[in-house]
MARMAR-212871 format. One record per residue (C-alpha): residue number from 1; residue in one letter; chain; x, y, z. Coordinates in Angstrom, 1 decimal. Each point is the difference from the previous one (the first is absolute). Layout:
BEGIN
n,res,chain,u,v,w
NUM,A,A,X,Y,Z
...
// end
This chain:
BEGIN
n,res,chain,u,v,w
1,X,A,-8.7,-16.5,11.9
2,X,A,1.4,2.5,-2.3
3,X,A,3.7,1.1,0.3
4,X,A,0.9,3.6,-1.1
5,X,A,3.7,0.6,-0.5
6,X,A,1.2,3.6,-0.2
7,X,A,-2.8,0.9,2.5
8,X,A,1.5,3.5,0.9
9,X,A,0.3,1.1,-3.7
10,X,A,-2.4,2.3,-1.8
11,X,A,-1.8,-3.0,-1.4
12,X,A,0.4,-2.5,2.8
13,X,A,-1.3,2.3,2.7
14,X,A,-3.3,0.7,-1.7
15,X,A,-0.3,-3.7,-1.2
16,X,A,0.3,-1.2,3.7
17,X,A,-2.8,2.5,1.0
18,X,A,-2.3,-0.9,-3.0
19,X,A,0.3,-3.8,0.7
20,X,A,-0.6,0.6,3.7
21,X,A,-3.1,2.1,-0.7
22,X,A,-1.3,-3.0,-2.1
23,X,A,0.3,-2.2,3.0
24,X,A,3.0,-1.9,-1.4
25,X,A,2.6,-1.6,2.2
26,X,A,3.2,1.9,-0.7
27,X,A,3.7,-0.5,0.8
28,X,A,1.9,3.3,-0.6
29,X,A,3.6,-0.4,-0.6
30,X,A,2.9,2.4,-0.5
31,X,A,3.6,0.4,1.1
32,X,A,-1.3,2.2,2.7
33,X,A,-3.6,0.6,0.9
34,X,A,-1.0,2.3,2.9
35,X,A,-3.2,-0.9,2.1
36,X,A,-1.9,3.0,-1.5
37,X,A,0.6,-1.1,-3.5
38,X,A,-2.8,-2.6,-0.2
39,X,A,-3.7,-0.3,1.0
40,X,A,-1.0,-1.7,3.1
41,X,A,-0.2,-3.8,-0.5
42,X,A,2.6,-0.1,-2.7
43,X,A,3.1,-2.2,0.7
44,X,A,3.2,1.7,-0.4
45,X,A,3.3,-1.5,-0.6
46,X,A,3.5,1.1,-0.8
47,X,A,1.2,-1.8,-3.1
48,X,A,2.5,0.7,-2.7
49,X,A,-0.8,-1.2,-3.6
50,X,A,3.9,-0.6,-0.2
51,X,A,0.1,-2.1,3.2
52,X,A,-1.8,-3.2,-0.4
53,X,A,0.4,-1.1,3.7
54,X,A,-2.1,3.0,0.9
55,X,A,-2.5,-0.5,-2.7
56,X,A,-0.9,-3.8,0.1
57,X,A,-2.0,0.3,3.4
58,X,A,-2.0,3.0,-1.4
59,X,A,-1.1,-2.1,-3.0
60,X,A,-1.1,-3.1,2.1
61,X,A,-3.6,-0.6,-0.2
62,X,A,-0.7,2.9,-2.4
63,X,A,-2.3,-0.3,-3.1
64,X,A,1.0,3.0,-1.9
65,X,A,3.0,2.3,-0.4
66,X,A,0.5,3.4,-1.2
67,X,A,3.6,0.2,-1.2
68,X,A,1.5,3.5,0.0
69,X,A,2.8,0.0,-2.7
70,X,A,2.8,0.9,2.5
71,X,A,0.4,3.8,-1.3
72,X,A,3.6,1.1,0.1
73,X,A,0.9,-3.5,1.5
74,X,A,-1.5,-2.0,-2.7
75,X,A,3.4,-1.2,-1.2
76,X,A,0.6,-1.6,3.4
77,X,A,-3.1,-2.3,-0.2
78,X,A,-0.2,-3.7,-1.1
79,X,A,-3.6,0.0,-1.2
80,X,A,0.0,-3.7,-0.7
81,X,A,0.9,-0.7,3.7
82,X,A,-2.7,2.3,1.3
83,X,A,-2.6,-1.6,-2.2
84,X,A,1.1,-3.7,1.0
85,X,A,-0.3,1.1,3.7
86,X,A,-3.4,1.5,-0.8
87,X,A,-1.2,-3.2,-1.6
88,X,A,1.5,-2.1,2.8
89,X,A,-1.9,2.1,2.5
90,X,A,-3.4,-0.5,-1.6
91,X,A,-0.2,3.1,-2.2
92,X,A,-2.2,-0.6,-3.1
93,X,A,-0.2,3.5,-1.5
94,X,A,2.7,2.6,-0.5
95,X,A,-0.5,3.6,-1.2
96,X,A,3.2,1.6,-1.2
97,X,A,0.6,3.9,0.0
98,X,A,2.2,0.2,-3.1
99,X,A,0.8,3.0,-2.3
100,X,A,-1.2,1.3,-3.3
101,X,A,3.7,0.1,-0.9
102,X,A,-0.1,-3.7,-0.7
103,X,A,-1.8,0.9,-3.4
104,X,A,1.0,3.6,-0.5
105,X,A,3.7,-0.1,0.9
106,X,A,0.9,-3.7,-0.5
107,X,A,3.6,0.8,-0.5
108,X,A,0.4,1.9,3.3
109,X,A,1.7,-2.3,2.6
110,X,A,-2.0,1.8,2.9
111,X,A,-3.4,0.8,-1.6
112,X,A,-0.3,-2.9,-2.4
113,X,A,2.3,-3.3,0.2
114,X,A,-0.1,-0.2,3.8
115,X,A,-3.7,0.4,0.3
116,X,A,-0.5,-2.5,-2.9
117,X,A,2.2,-2.6,1.8
118,X,A,-2.4,0.3,3.1
119,X,A,-3.0,-0.4,-2.3
120,X,A,1.3,-2.9,-1.5
121,X,A,0.6,-1.6,3.3
122,X,A,-3.5,0.7,1.0
123,X,A,-1.3,-1.5,-3.2
124,X,A,2.1,-3.1,0.4
125,X,A,-1.1,-0.5,3.8
126,X,A,-3.0,-2.2,-0.5
127,X,A,-2.1,2.5,2.1
128,X,A,-2.9,1.8,-1.4
129,X,A,1.3,3.3,-0.9
130,X,A,-0.9,3.6,-1.0
131,X,A,2.6,2.6,-1.0
132,X,A,-0.5,3.9,0.7
133,X,A,2.1,2.3,-2.2
134,X,A,-0.4,3.7,1.1
135,X,A,1.5,2.8,-1.7
136,X,A,1.3,3.2,2.0
137,X,A,-1.4,0.5,3.4
138,X,A,-1.7,3.2,1.2
139,X,A,1.8,-0.4,3.3
140,X,A,3.3,0.6,-1.8
141,X,A,-0.9,3.7,0.7
142,X,A,0.8,-0.5,3.6
143,X,A,3.6,0.6,-1.3
144,X,A,-1.3,3.7,-0.2
145,X,A,-1.5,0.2,3.5
146,X,A,3.0,1.8,1.6
147,X,A,0.3,2.8,-2.5
148,X,A,-3.7,0.5,-0.1
149,X,A,-0.2,0.1,3.8
150,X,A,2.9,2.5,0.4
151,X,A,0.0,2.1,-3.2
152,X,A,-3.3,-0.8,-1.9
153,X,A,2.0,-1.2,-3.0
154,X,A,0.3,-3.1,-2.1
155,X,A,3.1,-0.5,-2.3
156,X,A,-0.2,-2.8,-2.6
157,X,A,1.1,-0.6,-3.5
158,X,A,-2.2,-0.5,-3.1
159,X,A,-2.7,2.4,1.6
160,X,A,-2.4,-0.6,-3.1
161,X,A,0.3,-3.6,-0.5
162,X,A,-3.0,-2.0,1.2
163,X,A,-0.2,-3.5,1.4
164,X,A,-3.3,-1.8,1.3
165,X,A,1.4,-0.4,3.5
166,X,A,-2.0,-2.1,2.4
167,X,A,-1.2,0.4,3.5
168,X,A,1.4,-2.9,2.1
169,X,A,-3.4,-0.4,1.7
170,X,A,-1.1,-1.2,-3.4
171,X,A,2.7,-2.5,-0.3
172,X,A,-0.8,-1.3,3.6
173,X,A,-3.7,-0.3,-0.7
174,X,A,0.7,-2.0,-3.4
175,X,A,2.5,-2.1,2.1
176,X,A,-2.8,-0.6,2.6
177,X,A,-2.6,-1.1,-2.7
178,X,A,2.5,-2.3,-1.7
179,X,A,1.0,-1.6,3.4
180,X,A,-3.6,-0.5,1.2
181,X,A,-2.1,-0.7,-3.3
182,X,A,-0.1,-2.6,-2.6
183,X,A,0.5,0.7,-3.7
184,X,A,3.5,1.6,0.1
185,X,A,2.2,-3.1,-0.3
186,X,A,2.6,0.3,-2.9
187,X,A,-0.8,3.8,-0.5
188,X,A,2.4,2.8,-0.4
189,X,A,-1.4,3.3,0.9
190,X,A,1.7,3.3,-1.3
191,X,A,-0.9,2.7,2.6
192,X,A,0.0,3.7,-0.8
193,X,A,-2.0,3.2,1.1
194,X,A,-2.9,1.3,-2.1
195,X,A,1.9,2.7,-2.0
196,X,A,3.4,1.4,-0.9
197,X,A,1.3,2.5,2.5
198,X,A,3.3,2.2,-0.3
199,X,A,2.2,1.0,3.1
200,X,A,-1.2,3.5,-0.5
201,X,A,-3.8,-1.1,0.2
202,X,A,1.0,-2.2,3.0
203,X,A,1.4,3.2,1.6
204,X,A,-3.4,1.7,-0.7
205,X,A,-1.8,-2.7,1.7
206,X,A,2.2,0.1,3.1
207,X,A,-0.5,3.8,0.1
208,X,A,-4.0,-0.6,-0.2
209,X,A,0.3,-2.6,2.8
210,X,A,1.9,2.4,2.3
211,X,A,-2.0,3.0,-1.1
212,X,A,3.2,1.9,-0.5
213,X,A,2.2,0.8,-2.9
214,X,A,2.9,-2.5,-0.8
215,X,A,2.6,1.2,-2.6
216,X,A,1.3,-2.5,-2.6
217,X,A,3.6,0.2,-1.2
218,X,A,1.2,-2.2,-2.8
219,X,A,3.3,-1.6,0.4
220,X,A,2.3,-1.0,-2.9
221,X,A,0.6,-3.8,-0.6
222,X,A,3.4,0.4,1.5
223,X,A,-1.1,1.6,3.2
224,X,A,-2.6,-2.6,0.4
225,X,A,2.6,-2.7,-0.7
226,X,A,2.3,1.3,2.7
227,X,A,-2.9,0.0,2.6
228,X,A,-0.9,-3.5,-0.9
229,X,A,3.4,-1.4,0.5
230,X,A,-0.2,0.8,3.7
231,X,A,-2.4,-2.9,0.5
232,X,A,0.2,-2.3,-3.0
233,X,A,2.7,-1.4,-2.2
234,X,A,0.7,1.7,-3.4
235,X,A,-1.6,-2.5,-2.2
236,X,A,-3.2,0.2,1.9
237,X,A,0.1,3.7,-0.1
238,X,A,0.5,-0.1,-3.7
239,X,A,-3.0,-2.2,-0.6
240,X,A,-2.2,2.1,2.5
241,X,A,0.9,3.1,-1.9
242,X,A,-0.7,-1.7,-3.5
243,X,A,-3.4,-0.9,1.4
244,X,A,-0.7,3.5,1.2
245,X,A,1.4,1.8,-3.0
246,X,A,-0.7,-2.2,-3.0
247,X,A,-2.6,-2.6,1.1
248,X,A,-1.0,-2.8,-2.6
249,X,A,-3.5,-0.4,-1.2
250,X,A,-0.5,-2.8,2.7
251,X,A,0.9,2.5,2.7
252,X,A,-2.4,2.7,-1.1
253,X,A,-3.0,-2.5,-0.6
254,X,A,-2.8,0.3,2.3
255,X,A,-0.9,-3.6,1.0
256,X,A,-3.6,-1.1,0.7
257,X,A,1.1,-2.7,2.4
258,X,A,-0.8,1.8,3.2
259,X,A,-3.5,0.6,-1.0
260,X,A,-0.3,-3.6,-1.3
261,X,A,0.9,-1.4,3.4
262,X,A,-1.6,2.5,2.3
263,X,A,-3.0,1.2,-2.1
264,X,A,1.0,3.6,0.4
265,X,A,2.5,2.3,-1.5
266,X,A,3.4,0.5,1.6
267,X,A,0.4,3.0,2.3
268,X,A,1.4,3.3,-1.6
269,X,A,3.3,1.4,1.3
270,X,A,-2.1,2.8,1.6
271,X,A,-1.7,-2.4,2.3
272,X,A,3.4,-1.5,1.0
273,X,A,1.3,3.5,0.6
274,X,A,-3.0,1.1,2.1
275,X,A,0.0,-3.3,2.1
276,X,A,3.8,0.6,0.8
277,X,A,0.1,3.8,0.3
278,X,A,1.2,-0.2,3.5
279,X,A,3.4,-1.4,-1.0
280,X,A,0.6,3.3,-1.9
281,X,A,-1.3,2.5,2.4
// end
């Protein structure tokens, strides 16, 4: 039995389907799962990583755990309690979805230090572990869905700064491989897309997927910062804009790790855009 936390997220949803298609027994957990969110035969449970009483029964009898990093609620987690409960329930292997920021932004409380503390707990758990450190997600483009649908426009800062954003499907498939296959214990995988792509180029890819023009408008840093403050704290917004505008060499590096694990190159952004075009129509 494999427990997948964050099963309704961009990575978790695909991971559940990938594992189920491989005939694995899966428990899909999230703070709220609708019946249509999981394939037939997958166990579904409501469980909150910050609520150990809800989590312990889900872990009982499982052999492997995909541990989502908690996202915006990561600061509420006690990862050592989670991992102790996993071990007590019979879990032998844990795959952690961490962040590239652990190494590229170590001084950032949200992107670096917090994720590092969760990684340290995994390493100290006594379980067989693998850590996944993705960079920026292609699915962050969902933030543009409404303006693309309504006005066929994208507004973003740093229009010509490229990052190797990754398709969450690739993260999910790497996670499935590391949960199911031997040879990944004690490994840390940096996960990126196959090439740098700028916001302007992402807009062009969305336009191609829709077969309609989409106009790109470049925001100033100040305009972008004001928008981000609607849904994230100021320090997180500052770090996010630093990554987007002045990425470090590590953040622009294209990693070979997806291909090392899967035996194929990661999907380009255009593939993600074509697969998800309906969200932008």
